[in-house]
PDBQT receptor file of N, H, CA, C and O in Angstrom, charges set to zero:
ATOM      1  N   MET A   1     122.618  78.870 112.584  1.00  0.00    +0.000 N 
ATOM      2  CA  MET A   1     121.429  79.691 112.879  1.00  0.00    +0.000 C 
ATOM      3  C   MET A   1     121.071  80.725 112.255  1.00  0.00    +0.000 C 
ATOM      4  O   MET A   1     119.932  80.641 111.794  1.00  0.00    +0.000 OA
ATOM      5  N   SER A   2     121.666  81.771 112.042  1.00  0.00    +0.000 N 
ATOM      6  H   SER A   2     122.591  81.839 112.416  1.00  0.00    +0.000 HD
ATOM      7  CA  SER A   2     121.639  83.013 111.922  1.00  0.00    +0.000 C 
ATOM      8  C   SER A   2     121.146  82.915 110.031  1.00  0.00    +0.000 C 
ATOM      9  O   SER A   2     120.344  83.522 109.321  1.00  0.00    +0.000 OA
ATOM     10  N   GLY A   3     121.967  82.002 109.860  1.00  0.00    +0.000 N 
ATOM     11  H   GLY A   3     122.618  81.509 110.437  1.00  0.00    +0.000 HD
ATOM     12  CA  GLY A   3     121.392  81.757 108.148  1.00  0.00    +0.000 C 
ATOM     13  C   GLY A   3     119.809  81.502 108.154  1.00  0.00    +0.000 C 
ATOM     14  O   GLY A   3     119.100  82.008 107.284  1.00  0.00    +0.000 OA
ATOM     15  N   ILE A   4     119.378  80.835 108.996  1.00  0.00    +0.000 N 
ATOM     16  H   ILE A   4     119.954  80.423 109.702  1.00  0.00    +0.000 HD
ATOM     17  CA  ILE A   4     117.710  80.542 108.619  1.00  0.00    +0.000 C 
ATOM     18  C   ILE A   4     117.752  81.725 108.871  1.00  0.00    +0.000 C 
ATOM     19  O   ILE A   4     117.960  82.460 107.906  1.00  0.00    +0.000 OA
ATOM     20  N   TYR A   5     117.571  82.388 110.279  1.00  0.00    +0.000 N 
ATOM     21  H   TYR A   5     117.402  81.791 111.063  1.00  0.00    +0.000 HD
ATOM     22  CA  TYR A   5     117.139  83.724 110.383  1.00  0.00    +0.000 C 
ATOM     23  C   TYR A   5     117.150  84.519 109.160  1.00  0.00    +0.000 C 
ATOM     24  O   TYR A   5     116.053  84.999 108.872  1.00  0.00    +0.000 OA
ATOM     25  N   ALA A   6     118.214  84.804 108.289  1.00  0.00    +0.000 N 
ATOM     26  H   ALA A   6     119.104  84.414 108.523  1.00  0.00    +0.000 HD
ATOM     27  CA  ALA A   6     118.453  85.908 107.345  1.00  0.00    +0.000 C 
ATOM     28  C   ALA A   6     117.229  85.474 105.659  1.00  0.00    +0.000 C 
ATOM     29  O   ALA A   6     116.644  86.152 104.814  1.00  0.00    +0.000 OA
ATOM     30  N   SER A   7     117.368  84.231 105.909  1.00  0.00    +0.000 N 
ATOM     31  H   SER A   7     117.843  83.681 106.596  1.00  0.00    +0.000 HD
ATOM     32  CA  SER A   7     116.713  83.514 104.770  1.00  0.00    +0.000 C 
ATOM     33  C   SER A   7     115.444  83.670 105.165  1.00  0.00    +0.000 C 
ATOM     34  O   SER A   7     114.655  84.029 104.291  1.00  0.00    +0.000 OA
ATOM     35  N   ALA A   8     115.106  83.527 106.061  1.00  0.00    +0.000 N 
ATOM     36  H   ALA A   8     115.747  83.236 106.772  1.00  0.00    +0.000 HD
ATOM     37  CA  ALA A   8     113.334  83.665 106.672  1.00  0.00    +0.000 C 
ATOM     38  C   ALA A   8     112.881  85.334 106.667  1.00  0.00    +0.000 C 
ATOM     39  O   ALA A   8     111.735  85.708 106.417  1.00  0.00    +0.000 OA
ATOM     40  N   ALA A   9     113.945  86.185 106.973  1.00  0.00    +0.000 N 
ATOM     41  H   ALA A   9     114.876  85.881 107.175  1.00  0.00    +0.000 HD
ATOM     42  CA  ALA A   9     113.514  87.857 107.048  1.00  0.00    +0.000 C 
ATOM     43  C   ALA A   9     113.904  88.190 105.340  1.00  0.00    +0.000 C 
ATOM     44  O   ALA A   9     113.480  89.277 104.947  1.00  0.00    +0.000 OA
ATOM     45  N   ALA A  10     114.482  87.553 104.566  1.00  0.00    +0.000 N 
ATOM     46  H   ALA A  10     114.826  86.670 104.885  1.00  0.00    +0.000 HD
ATOM     47  CA  ALA A  10     114.470  87.854 103.364  1.00  0.00    +0.000 C 
ATOM     48  C   ALA A  10     113.185  87.548 102.692  1.00  0.00    +0.000 C 
ATOM     49  O   ALA A  10     112.645  88.302 101.883  1.00  0.00    +0.000 OA
ATOM     50  N   LYS A  11     112.737  86.421 103.066  1.00  0.00    +0.000 N 
ATOM     51  H   LYS A  11     113.176  85.808 103.724  1.00  0.00    +0.000 HD
ATOM     52  CA  LYS A  11     111.302  85.951 102.216  1.00  0.00    +0.000 C 
ATOM     53  C   LYS A  11     110.074  86.430 102.916  1.00  0.00    +0.000 C 
ATOM     54  O   LYS A  11     109.003  86.397 102.308  1.00  0.00    +0.000 OA
ATOM     55  N   PHE A  12     110.128  86.812 103.974  1.00  0.00    +0.000 N 
ATOM     56  H   PHE A  12     110.998  86.839 104.468  1.00  0.00    +0.000 HD
ATOM     57  CA  PHE A  12     109.061  87.430 104.703  1.00  0.00    +0.000 C 
ATOM     58  C   PHE A  12     108.050  88.600 104.080  1.00  0.00    +0.000 C 
ATOM     59  O   PHE A  12     106.834  88.684 104.252  1.00  0.00    +0.000 OA
ATOM     60  N   PRO A  13     109.144  89.708 103.103  1.00  0.00    +0.000 N 
ATOM     61  CA  PRO A  13     108.376  90.512 102.802  1.00  0.00    +0.000 C 
ATOM     62  C   PRO A  13     107.282  89.992 101.689  1.00  0.00    +0.000 C 
ATOM     63  O   PRO A  13     106.212  90.600 101.736  1.00  0.00    +0.000 OA
ATOM     64  N   ALA A  14     107.387  88.967 100.702  1.00  0.00    +0.000 N 
ATOM     65  H   ALA A  14     108.256  88.474 100.664  1.00  0.00    +0.000 HD
ATOM     66  CA  ALA A  14     107.263  88.560  99.662  1.00  0.00    +0.000 C 
ATOM     67  C   ALA A  14     105.909  88.071 100.793  1.00  0.00    +0.000 C 
ATOM     68  O   ALA A  14     104.776  88.533 100.664  1.00  0.00    +0.000 OA
ATOM     69  N   MET A  15     106.286  87.077 101.875  1.00  0.00    +0.000 N 
ATOM     70  H   MET A  15     107.207  86.701 101.980  1.00  0.00    +0.000 HD
ATOM     71  CA  MET A  15     104.870  86.074 101.854  1.00  0.00    +0.000 C 
ATOM     72  C   MET A  15     104.376  86.650 102.579  1.00  0.00    +0.000 C 
ATOM     73  O   MET A  15     103.555  85.902 103.111  1.00  0.00    +0.000 OA
ATOM     74  N   ARG A  16     104.311  87.983 103.170  1.00  0.00    +0.000 N 
ATOM     75  H   ARG A  16     104.977  88.591 102.739  1.00  0.00    +0.000 HD
ATOM     76  CA  ARG A  16     103.573  89.246 103.681  1.00  0.00    +0.000 C 
ATOM     77  C   ARG A  16     102.342  89.289 102.501  1.00  0.00    +0.000 C 
ATOM     78  O   ARG A  16     101.289  88.675 102.331  1.00  0.00    +0.000 OA
ATOM     79  N   GLU A  17     103.028  90.291 101.835  1.00  0.00    +0.000 N 
ATOM     80  H   GLU A  17     103.884  90.790 101.973  1.00  0.00    +0.000 HD
ATOM     81  CA  GLU A  17     102.239  90.550 100.405  1.00  0.00    +0.000 C 
ATOM     82  C   GLU A  17     101.303  89.578  99.662  1.00  0.00    +0.000 C 
ATOM     83  O   GLU A  17     100.191  89.965  99.303  1.00  0.00    +0.000 OA
ATOM     84  N   ASN A  18     101.681  88.468  99.452  1.00  0.00    +0.000 N 
ATOM     85  H   ASN A  18     102.584  88.153  99.744  1.00  0.00    +0.000 HD
ATOM     86  CA  ASN A  18     101.185  87.220  99.441  1.00  0.00    +0.000 C 
ATOM     87  C   ASN A  18      99.858  87.144  99.938  1.00  0.00    +0.000 C 
ATOM     88  O   ASN A  18      98.804  87.087  99.304  1.00  0.00    +0.000 OA
ATOM     89  N   ALA A  19     100.094  87.153 101.393  1.00  0.00    +0.000 N 
ATOM     90  H   ALA A  19     100.950  87.200 101.908  1.00  0.00    +0.000 HD
ATOM     91  CA  ALA A  19      99.003  86.987 102.197  1.00  0.00    +0.000 C 
ATOM     92  C   ALA A  19      97.888  88.176 102.561  1.00  0.00    +0.000 C 
ATOM     93  O   ALA A  19      96.808  88.062 103.141  1.00  0.00    +0.000 OA
ATOM     94  N   ARG A  20      98.556  89.380 101.998  1.00  0.00    +0.000 N 
ATOM     95  H   ARG A  20      99.434  89.472 101.527  1.00  0.00    +0.000 HD
ATOM     96  CA  ARG A  20      97.635  90.075 101.569  1.00  0.00    +0.000 C 
ATOM     97  C   ARG A  20      97.151  90.014 100.274  1.00  0.00    +0.000 C 
ATOM     98  O   ARG A  20      95.965  90.341 100.301  1.00  0.00    +0.000 OA
ATOM     99  N   ARG A  21      97.444  89.801  99.375  1.00  0.00    +0.000 N 
ATOM    100  H   ARG A  21      98.408  89.535  99.353  1.00  0.00    +0.000 HD
ATOM    101  CA  ARG A  21      96.846  89.944  98.208  1.00  0.00    +0.000 C 
ATOM    102  C   ARG A  21      95.416  88.681  98.191  1.00  0.00    +0.000 C 
ATOM    103  O   ARG A  21      94.245  88.819  97.838  1.00  0.00    +0.000 OA
ATOM    104  N   VAL A  22      96.251  87.350  98.797  1.00  0.00    +0.000 N 
ATOM    105  H   VAL A  22      97.203  87.238  99.083  1.00  0.00    +0.000 HD
ATOM    106  CA  VAL A  22      94.578  86.532  98.945  1.00  0.00    +0.000 C 
ATOM    107  C   VAL A  22      93.815  86.841  99.773  1.00  0.00    +0.000 C 
ATOM    108  O   VAL A  22      92.751  86.237  99.638  1.00  0.00    +0.000 OA
ATOM    109  N   ARG A  23      93.852  87.919 101.097  1.00  0.00    +0.000 N 
ATOM    110  H   ARG A  23      94.717  88.409 101.207  1.00  0.00    +0.000 HD
ATOM    111  CA  ARG A  23      92.982  88.325 101.972  1.00  0.00    +0.000 C 
ATOM    112  C   ARG A  23      92.178  89.412 100.883  1.00  0.00    +0.000 C 
ATOM    113  O   ARG A  23      90.978  89.655 101.012  1.00  0.00    +0.000 OA
ATOM    114  N   SER A  24      92.641  89.745 100.289  1.00  0.00    +0.000 N 
ATOM    115  H   SER A  24      93.616  89.547 100.185  1.00  0.00    +0.000 HD
ATOM    116  CA  SER A  24      92.273  91.242  99.349  1.00  0.00    +0.000 C 
ATOM    117  C   SER A  24      91.106  90.419  98.265  1.00  0.00    +0.000 C 
ATOM    118  O   SER A  24      89.929  90.782  98.265  1.00  0.00    +0.000 OA
ATOM    119  N   GLN A  25      91.496  89.513  97.545  1.00  0.00    +0.000 N 
ATOM    120  H   GLN A  25      92.451  89.218  97.545  1.00  0.00    +0.000 HD
ATOM    121  CA  GLN A  25      90.974  88.618  96.604  1.00  0.00    +0.000 C 
ATOM    122  C   GLN A  25      89.796  87.907  97.062  1.00  0.00    +0.000 C 
ATOM    123  O   GLN A  25      88.838  87.627  96.342  1.00  0.00    +0.000 OA
ATOM    124  N   ALA A  26      89.931  87.577  98.519  1.00  0.00    +0.000 N 
ATOM    125  H   ALA A  26      90.709  87.805  99.104  1.00  0.00    +0.000 HD
ATOM    126  CA  ALA A  26      88.913  86.681  98.896  1.00  0.00    +0.000 C 
ATOM    127  C   ALA A  26      87.513  87.836  99.154  1.00  0.00    +0.000 C 
ATOM    128  O   ALA A  26      86.340  87.767  98.785  1.00  0.00    +0.000 OA
ATOM    129  N   ARG A  27      88.209  88.794  99.892  1.00  0.00    +0.000 N 
ATOM    130  H   ARG A  27      89.162  88.850 100.191  1.00  0.00    +0.000 HD
ATOM    131  CA  ARG A  27      86.970  89.819 100.480  1.00  0.00    +0.000 C 
ATOM    132  C   ARG A  27      86.335  90.239  98.809  1.00  0.00    +0.000 C 
ATOM    133  O   ARG A  27      85.164  90.091  98.460  1.00  0.00    +0.000 OA
ATOM    134  N   GLU A  28      87.164  90.642  98.177  1.00  0.00    +0.000 N 
ATOM    135  H   GLU A  28      88.116  90.763  98.461  1.00  0.00    +0.000 HD
ATOM    136  CA  GLU A  28      86.532  90.962  96.517  1.00  0.00    +0.000 C 
ATOM    137  C   GLU A  28      85.844  89.656  96.420  1.00  0.00    +0.000 C 
ATOM    138  O   GLU A  28      84.753  89.998  96.876  1.00  0.00    +0.000 OA
ATOM    139  N   ALA A  29      85.739  88.627  96.195  1.00  0.00    +0.000 N 
ATOM    140  H   ALA A  29      86.626  88.348  95.825  1.00  0.00    +0.000 HD
ATOM    141  CA  ALA A  29      84.871  87.635  95.642  1.00  0.00    +0.000 C 
ATOM    142  C   ALA A  29      83.760  87.714  96.579  1.00  0.00    +0.000 C 
ATOM    143  O   ALA A  29      82.618  87.570  96.142  1.00  0.00    +0.000 OA
ATOM    144  N   GLU A  30      83.966  87.933  97.850  1.00  0.00    +0.000 N 
ATOM    145  H   GLU A  30      84.894  88.051  98.205  1.00  0.00    +0.000 HD
ATOM    146  CA  GLU A  30      82.452  87.870  98.340  1.00  0.00    +0.000 C 
ATOM    147  C   GLU A  30      81.781  88.806  98.216  1.00  0.00    +0.000 C 
ATOM    148  O   GLU A  30      80.577  88.654  98.426  1.00  0.00    +0.000 OA
ATOM    149  N   LEU A  31      82.275  90.112  97.837  1.00  0.00    +0.000 N 
ATOM    150  H   LEU A  31      83.252  90.236  97.667  1.00  0.00    +0.000 HD
ATOM    151  CA  LEU A  31      81.711  91.398  97.779  1.00  0.00    +0.000 C 
ATOM    152  C   LEU A  31      81.233  91.212  95.601  1.00  0.00    +0.000 C 
ATOM    153  O   LEU A  31      80.416  91.936  95.032  1.00  0.00    +0.000 OA
ATOM    154  N   GLY A  32      81.829  90.382  95.103  1.00  0.00    +0.000 N 
ATOM    155  H   GLY A  32      82.492  89.794  95.566  1.00  0.00    +0.000 HD
ATOM    156  CA  GLY A  32      81.389  90.258  93.991  1.00  0.00    +0.000 C 
ATOM    157  C   GLY A  32      82.530  91.302  92.689  1.00  0.00    +0.000 C 
ATOM    158  O   GLY A  32      82.389  91.684  91.528  1.00  0.00    +0.000 OA
ATOM    159  N   VAL A  33      83.292  91.374  93.437  1.00  0.00    +0.000 N 
ATOM    160  H   VAL A  33      83.407  91.063  94.380  1.00  0.00    +0.000 HD
ATOM    161  CA  VAL A  33      83.997  92.467  92.308  1.00  0.00    +0.000 C 
ATOM    162  C   VAL A  33      84.964  91.608  92.009  1.00  0.00    +0.000 C 
ATOM    163  O   VAL A  33      85.552  90.683  92.571  1.00  0.00    +0.000 OA
ATOM    164  N   MET A  34      84.984  92.331  90.628  1.00  0.00    +0.000 N 
ATOM    165  H   MET A  34      84.507  93.082  90.172  1.00  0.00    +0.000 HD
ATOM    166  CA  MET A  34      85.894  91.679  90.069  1.00  0.00    +0.000 C 
ATOM    167  C   MET A  34      87.031  92.355  89.336  1.00  0.00    +0.000 C 
ATOM    168  O   MET A  34      86.785  93.484  88.912  1.00  0.00    +0.000 OA
ATOM    169  N   SER A  35      88.164  91.883  89.127  1.00  0.00    +0.000 N 
ATOM    170  H   SER A  35      88.364  90.965  89.471  1.00  0.00    +0.000 HD
ATOM    171  CA  SER A  35      89.170  92.848  88.716  1.00  0.00    +0.000 C 
ATOM    172  C   SER A  35      89.330  93.049  87.339  1.00  0.00    +0.000 C 
ATOM    173  O   SER A  35      88.877  92.230  86.539  1.00  0.00    +0.000 OA
ATOM    174  N   LEU A  36      89.885  93.983  87.008  1.00  0.00    +0.000 N 
ATOM    175  H   LEU A  36      90.253  94.648  87.658  1.00  0.00    +0.000 HD
ATOM    176  CA  LEU A  36      90.201  94.312  85.282  1.00  0.00    +0.000 C 
ATOM    177  C   LEU A  36      91.775  93.123  84.854  1.00  0.00    +0.000 C 
ATOM    178  O   LEU A  36      91.965  92.348  83.917  1.00  0.00    +0.000 OA
ATOM    179  N   PHE A  37      92.446  93.425  85.806  1.00  0.00    +0.000 N 
ATOM    180  H   PHE A  37      92.291  94.054  86.567  1.00  0.00    +0.000 HD
ATOM    181  CA  PHE A  37      93.800  92.780  85.499  1.00  0.00    +0.000 C 
ATOM    182  C   PHE A  37      93.895  91.651  86.443  1.00  0.00    +0.000 C 
ATOM    183  O   PHE A  37      93.509  91.730  87.609  1.00  0.00    +0.000 OA
ATOM    184  N   ASP A  38      94.480  90.474  85.849  1.00  0.00    +0.000 N 
ATOM    185  H   ASP A  38      94.794  90.410  84.902  1.00  0.00    +0.000 HD
ATOM    186  CA  ASP A  38      94.949  89.592  86.581  1.00  0.00    +0.000 C 
ATOM    187  C   ASP A  38      96.511  89.631  87.350  1.00  0.00    +0.000 C 
ATOM    188  O   ASP A  38      97.352  90.130  86.602  1.00  0.00    +0.000 OA
ATOM    189  N   ASP A  39      96.952  89.282  88.441  1.00  0.00    +0.000 N 
ATOM    190  H   ASP A  39      96.269  88.877  89.049  1.00  0.00    +0.000 HD
ATOM    191  CA  ASP A  39      98.478  89.677  88.998  1.00  0.00    +0.000 C 
ATOM    192  C   ASP A  39      99.392  89.491  88.021  1.00  0.00    +0.000 C 
ATOM    193  O   ASP A  39     100.485  90.056  88.017  1.00  0.00    +0.000 OA
ATOM    194  N   ASP A  40      98.874  88.447  86.874  1.00  0.00    +0.000 N 
ATOM    195  H   ASP A  40      97.986  87.988  86.877  1.00  0.00    +0.000 HD
ATOM    196  CA  ASP A  40     100.008  87.952  86.129  1.00  0.00    +0.000 C 
ATOM    197  C   ASP A  40     100.329  89.334  85.325  1.00  0.00    +0.000 C 
ATOM    198  O   ASP A  40     101.500  89.710  85.268  1.00  0.00    +0.000 OA
ATOM    199  N   GLU A  41      99.397  90.015  84.766  1.00  0.00    +0.000 N 
ATOM    200  H   GLU A  41      98.446  89.710  84.812  1.00  0.00    +0.000 HD
ATOM    201  CA  GLU A  41      99.517  91.333  83.811  1.00  0.00    +0.000 C 
ATOM    202  C   GLU A  41      99.798  92.769  84.490  1.00  0.00    +0.000 C 
ATOM    203  O   GLU A  41      99.718  93.834  83.878  1.00  0.00    +0.000 OA
ATOM    204  N   SER A  42     100.147  92.628  85.885  1.00  0.00    +0.000 N 
ATOM    205  H   SER A  42     100.212  91.763  86.382  1.00  0.00    +0.000 HD
ATOM    206  CA  SER A  42     100.666  93.808  86.742  1.00  0.00    +0.000 C 
ATOM    207  C   SER A  42     102.104  94.139  86.469  1.00  0.00    +0.000 C 
ATOM    208  O   SER A  42     102.897  93.204  86.360  1.00  0.00    +0.000 OA
ATOM    209  N   LEU A  43     102.546  95.461  86.339  1.00  0.00    +0.000 N 
ATOM    210  H   LEU A  43     101.901  96.221  86.427  1.00  0.00    +0.000 HD
ATOM    211  CA  LEU A  43     103.709  95.436  86.375  1.00  0.00    +0.000 C 
ATOM    212  C   LEU A  43     104.676  95.407  87.455  1.00  0.00    +0.000 C 
ATOM    213  O   LEU A  43     104.849  96.284  88.301  1.00  0.00    +0.000 OA
ATOM    214  N   VAL A  44     105.486  93.944  87.297  1.00  0.00    +0.000 N 
ATOM    215  H   VAL A  44     105.346  93.231  86.609  1.00  0.00    +0.000 HD
ATOM    216  CA  VAL A  44     106.605  93.746  88.747  1.00  0.00    +0.000 C 
ATOM    217  C   VAL A  44     107.306  94.528  88.743  1.00  0.00    +0.000 C 
ATOM    218  O   VAL A  44     107.425  95.093  89.830  1.00  0.00    +0.000 OA
ATOM    219  N   ASP A  45     108.004  94.943  87.826  1.00  0.00    +0.000 N 
ATOM    220  H   ASP A  45     107.907  94.484  86.942  1.00  0.00    +0.000 HD
ATOM    221  CA  ASP A  45     109.495  95.574  87.774  1.00  0.00    +0.000 C 
ATOM    222  C   ASP A  45     109.057  96.934  87.388  1.00  0.00    +0.000 C 
ATOM    223  O   ASP A  45     108.182  97.181  86.559  1.00  0.00    +0.000 OA
ATOM    224  N   PRO A  46     109.806  97.865  88.122  1.00  0.00    +0.000 N 
ATOM    225  CA  PRO A  46     109.576  99.487  87.384  1.00  0.00    +0.000 C 
ATOM    226  C   PRO A  46     110.313  99.407  86.107  1.00  0.00    +0.000 C 
ATOM    227  O   PRO A  46     111.291  98.666  86.004  1.00  0.00    +0.000 OA
ATOM    228  N   PRO A  47     109.859 100.189  85.057  1.00  0.00    +0.000 N 
ATOM    229  CA  PRO A  47     110.876 100.688  84.158  1.00  0.00    +0.000 C 
ATOM    230  C   PRO A  47     112.145 100.957  84.479  1.00  0.00    +0.000 C 
ATOM    231  O   PRO A  47     112.407 101.640  85.469  1.00  0.00    +0.000 OA
ATOM    232  N   ARG A  48     113.154 100.416  83.621  1.00  0.00    +0.000 N 
ATOM    233  H   ARG A  48     112.941  99.861  82.816  1.00  0.00    +0.000 HD
ATOM    234  CA  ARG A  48     114.729 100.607  83.703  1.00  0.00    +0.000 C 
ATOM    235  C   ARG A  48     114.600 102.327  83.175  1.00  0.00    +0.000 C 
ATOM    236  O   ARG A  48     113.691 102.891  82.566  1.00  0.00    +0.000 OA
ATOM    237  N   PRO A  49     115.965 102.867  83.715  1.00  0.00    +0.000 N 
ATOM    238  CA  PRO A  49     115.917 104.372  82.944  1.00  0.00    +0.000 C 
ATOM    239  C   PRO A  49     116.372 104.071  81.631  1.00  0.00    +0.000 C 
ATOM    240  O   PRO A  49     117.268 103.264  81.381  1.00  0.00    +0.000 OA
ATOM    241  N   GLY A  50     115.586 104.895  80.603  1.00  0.00    +0.000 N 
ATOM    242  H   GLY A  50     114.859 105.550  80.805  1.00  0.00    +0.000 HD
ATOM    243  CA  GLY A  50     116.022 104.938  79.526  1.00  0.00    +0.000 C 
ATOM    244  C   GLY A  50     114.815 104.028  78.714  1.00  0.00    +0.000 C 
ATOM    245  O   GLY A  50     114.448 104.378  77.593  1.00  0.00    +0.000 OA
ATOM    246  N   GLU A  51     114.206 102.762  79.428  1.00  0.00    +0.000 N 
ATOM    247  H   GLU A  51     114.504 102.477  80.339  1.00  0.00    +0.000 HD
ATOM    248  CA  GLU A  51     112.731 102.607  79.089  1.00  0.00    +0.000 C 
ATOM    249  C   GLU A  51     111.889 103.375  78.539  1.00  0.00    +0.000 C 
ATOM    250  O   GLU A  51     111.810 104.575  78.805  1.00  0.00    +0.000 OA
ATOM    251  N   ARG A  52     111.035 102.670  77.564  1.00  0.00    +0.000 N 
ATOM    252  H   ARG A  52     111.100 101.696  77.348  1.00  0.00    +0.000 HD
ATOM    253  CA  ARG A  52     109.699 103.877  77.205  1.00  0.00    +0.000 C 
ATOM    254  C   ARG A  52     108.993 102.826  76.740  1.00  0.00    +0.000 C 
ATOM    255  O   ARG A  52     109.499 102.034  75.945  1.00  0.00    +0.000 OA
ATOM    256  N   PHE A  53     107.675 102.699  77.213  1.00  0.00    +0.000 N 
ATOM    257  H   PHE A  53     107.265 103.342  77.859  1.00  0.00    +0.000 HD
ATOM    258  CA  PHE A  53     106.697 102.283  76.844  1.00  0.00    +0.000 C 
ATOM    259  C   PHE A  53     105.626 102.772  76.186  1.00  0.00    +0.000 C 
ATOM    260  O   PHE A  53     104.614 102.139  75.883  1.00  0.00    +0.000 OA
ATOM    261  N   TYR A  54     105.949 104.328  75.888  1.00  0.00    +0.000 N 
ATOM    262  H   TYR A  54     106.770 104.842  76.134  1.00  0.00    +0.000 HD
ATOM    263  CA  TYR A  54     105.053 104.999  75.325  1.00  0.00    +0.000 C 
ATOM    264  C   TYR A  54     105.386 105.822  74.304  1.00  0.00    +0.000 C 
ATOM    265  O   TYR A  54     105.928 106.862  74.678  1.00  0.00    +0.000 OA
ATOM    266  N   GLU A  55     105.211 105.674  72.906  1.00  0.00    +0.000 N 
ATOM    267  H   GLU A  55     104.771 104.829  72.602  1.00  0.00    +0.000 HD
ATOM    268  CA  GLU A  55     105.636 106.647  72.074  1.00  0.00    +0.000 C 
ATOM    269  C   GLU A  55     104.474 107.778  71.464  1.00  0.00    +0.000 C 
ATOM    270  O   GLU A  55     103.394 107.523  70.932  1.00  0.00    +0.000 OA
ATOM    271  N   HIS A  56     105.044 108.995  71.717  1.00  0.00    +0.000 N 
ATOM    272  H   HIS A  56     105.921 109.203  72.150  1.00  0.00    +0.000 HD
ATOM    273  CA  HIS A  56     103.374 110.152  71.516  1.00  0.00    +0.000 C 
ATOM    274  C   HIS A  56     103.916 110.085  69.836  1.00  0.00    +0.000 C 
ATOM    275  O   HIS A  56     105.026 110.059  69.303  1.00  0.00    +0.000 OA
ATOM    276  N   GLU A  57     102.534 110.073  69.353  1.00  0.00    +0.000 N 
ATOM    277  H   GLU A  57     101.633 110.094  69.785  1.00  0.00    +0.000 HD
ATOM    278  CA  GLU A  57     102.421 110.275  67.736  1.00  0.00    +0.000 C 
ATOM    279  C   GLU A  57     101.296 111.492  67.994  1.00  0.00    +0.000 C 
ATOM    280  O   GLU A  57     100.310 111.417  68.728  1.00  0.00    +0.000 OA
ATOM    281  N   PRO A  58     101.718 112.616  67.192  1.00  0.00    +0.000 N 
ATOM    282  CA  PRO A  58     100.804 113.442  67.070  1.00  0.00    +0.000 C 
ATOM    283  C   PRO A  58      99.395 113.486  66.176  1.00  0.00    +0.000 C 
ATOM    284  O   PRO A  58      99.500 113.160  64.993  1.00  0.00    +0.000 OA
ATOM    285  N   PRO A  59      97.938 113.913  66.734  1.00  0.00    +0.000 N 
ATOM    286  CA  PRO A  59      96.906 113.433  65.993  1.00  0.00    +0.000 C 
ATOM    287  C   PRO A  59      96.781 113.446  64.660  1.00  0.00    +0.000 C 
ATOM    288  O   PRO A  59      97.677 114.133  64.169  1.00  0.00    +0.000 OA
ATOM    289  N   ALA A  60      95.954 112.918  63.740  1.00  0.00    +0.000 N 
ATOM    290  H   ALA A  60      95.226 112.360  64.138  1.00  0.00    +0.000 HD
ATOM    291  CA  ALA A  60      96.078 112.713  62.169  1.00  0.00    +0.000 C 
ATOM    292  C   ALA A  60      95.107 113.626  62.155  1.00  0.00    +0.000 C 
ATOM    293  O   ALA A  60      94.217 113.670  63.005  1.00  0.00    +0.000 OA
ATOM    294  N   ARG A  61      95.233 114.538  61.034  1.00  0.00    +0.000 N 
ATOM    295  H   ARG A  61      95.955 114.503  60.343  1.00  0.00    +0.000 HD
ATOM    296  CA  ARG A  61      94.222 115.591  60.233  1.00  0.00    +0.000 C 
ATOM    297  C   ARG A  61      93.405 114.821  59.906  1.00  0.00    +0.000 C 
ATOM    298  O   ARG A  61      93.637 113.654  59.590  1.00  0.00    +0.000 OA
ATOM    299  N   PRO A  62      91.905 115.559  59.941  1.00  0.00    +0.000 N 
ATOM    300  CA  PRO A  62      90.932 114.906  59.587  1.00  0.00    +0.000 C 
ATOM    301  C   PRO A  62      90.728 114.516  58.186  1.00  0.00    +0.000 C 
ATOM    302  O   PRO A  62      91.551 115.169  57.545  1.00  0.00    +0.000 OA
ATOM    303  N   TRP A  63      90.055 113.794  57.406  1.00  0.00    +0.000 N 
ATOM    304  H   TRP A  63      89.386 113.263  57.926  1.00  0.00    +0.000 HD
ATOM    305  CA  TRP A  63      90.141 113.373  55.948  1.00  0.00    +0.000 C 
ATOM    306  C   TRP A  63      89.474 114.457  55.891  1.00  0.00    +0.000 C 
ATOM    307  O   TRP A  63      90.417 115.245  55.959  1.00  0.00    +0.000 OA
ATOM    308  N   PHE A  64      88.468 115.165  55.810  1.00  0.00    +0.000 N 
ATOM    309  H   PHE A  64      87.701 114.525  55.755  1.00  0.00    +0.000 HD
ATOM    310  CA  PHE A  64      87.804 116.415  55.403  1.00  0.00    +0.000 C 
ATOM    311  C   PHE A  64      88.367 117.636  55.494  1.00  0.00    +0.000 C 
ATOM    312  O   PHE A  64      87.594 118.541  55.183  1.00  0.00    +0.000 OA
ATOM    313  N   LEU A  65      89.745 118.061  55.903  1.00  0.00    +0.000 N 
ATOM    314  H   LEU A  65      90.373 117.325  56.156  1.00  0.00    +0.000 HD
ATOM    315  CA  LEU A  65      90.145 119.183  56.031  1.00  0.00    +0.000 C 
ATOM    316  C   LEU A  65      91.413 119.344  55.053  1.00  0.00    +0.000 C 
ATOM    317  O   LEU A  65      92.015 120.415  54.994  1.00  0.00    +0.000 OA
TER     318      LEU A  65
């Protein structure tokens, strides 16, 4: 029985977040709010140490200078 409770406790946060997302999307659909990004495009995992998503490049000189 404790294994069942442990399994449910492990799954509960994800199920709660999914329910919140579904309710939020339903409210936004009623109001006509459109999202810029789908759920698939969001960053699910935070960046790992040392992982870089942006490389800075200095601005280019204008052609007339």
